[in-house]
N, C-alpha and C positions, 0 to 999 in steps of 0.2 A: 378717339379715343379722351380715356377718361382726364379728371384735371386732377393732374398732384400734388399735394399741397404742399406747403414750406411752412408759414407762419401765417398769427395774427396781427394783425398790426395795434402798436399800442389805443387806436379809436374804435378798437374792433373787426376792422376789413380783412376779408383775408386776401390771402398772396399766394400766389396759385400761380402752375404752369400751363398752361391750357390752347391743346396744339400747336405747341413751339411759340409761343408766345410769353413773357411772364406779364398777367395779369392782374390787377388789384381790385378788387371786388367786381372779379367779373371782366373790367374793362381794359384793353391793353394799353402793357406800358413801355416794355420795349421786348425785341427779337435775339435780345443778347447779354452776356455780360462782362464789364469793365471795370479790368483789375483798378484798386483804388493810387497805386502811381501812375497810371494812365486816364485819371478825370481829368479835366479841368475847375471842376470847386474838391475837390477832395480833401482839403482845408477846411473850409467851413461842414463837409459832411460827418469827418474824424474827429472836429471838436462837438458836434451831436451826436455821435455814435461811434465811440471809439471802438470800437469793436470788428469794425465795419471794414472787409476786406475788396468787397469789389461793391458794384452798384449797376442797377440796370434797370433804366429812367430812372428815376424819382424815388425807386426802394435801393436802401443799403442794405445789407447781407455779410453776417461774419462767416468767415471761412466755412463752417458745416453749412450753414445756409447757403453757399453757394454751390457747396460743391453738390446737393440735394436739387435745385437749381440750373445747374450743368446735365448732373443726369439725365432731368426731365425732360429736357433741350435735344439734347444727341439721341435720345428717344424718340424724340417727334420727328426730327432730323432722318434716323433711318429710315422711316416710314415716307416711300419715296410714291408719289403721285405723278403716276407713268399715260397722264390725256397728254393731250397739248398743250391743253390752260396750266397744268401742272407741272411740264418740262419750259414752258414760257417763263412763272412767274422764280423756276431756280436759275436762268438763264439772266433774267432782269436780277435778283441778286447777288450773285455773280459778278457781274460785268457792273453793278454798283459800290460792290465790295474792294473790286481792284480799283476802281477809279478814285473810294476815298483813300485808298492806303496809297496811292500817285499821287494826294494832296487834293481833290475836287471833293468843293463841302458842299 
């Protein structure tokens, strides 16, 4: 799956979505977006980047950038790995998401 370019940071590093991960200069940052309303550090982020509506790892995104990121993440999620390892990984993510939603950290 090819990388989806999102933006370039002020210091010249590329932000891309690669294989279902939001990446900064090729290094994985996050596998999902968090709306700014739900982010624990939203005040500092919005002070530094006033137009930010979402965050993925350490990366703030405007609404347009977040839409591009979410679209690329959705495409990556649709590519289903039917191998035993792929199914195990999807189950592990689902169990963790459920536990996290129930308050386990």
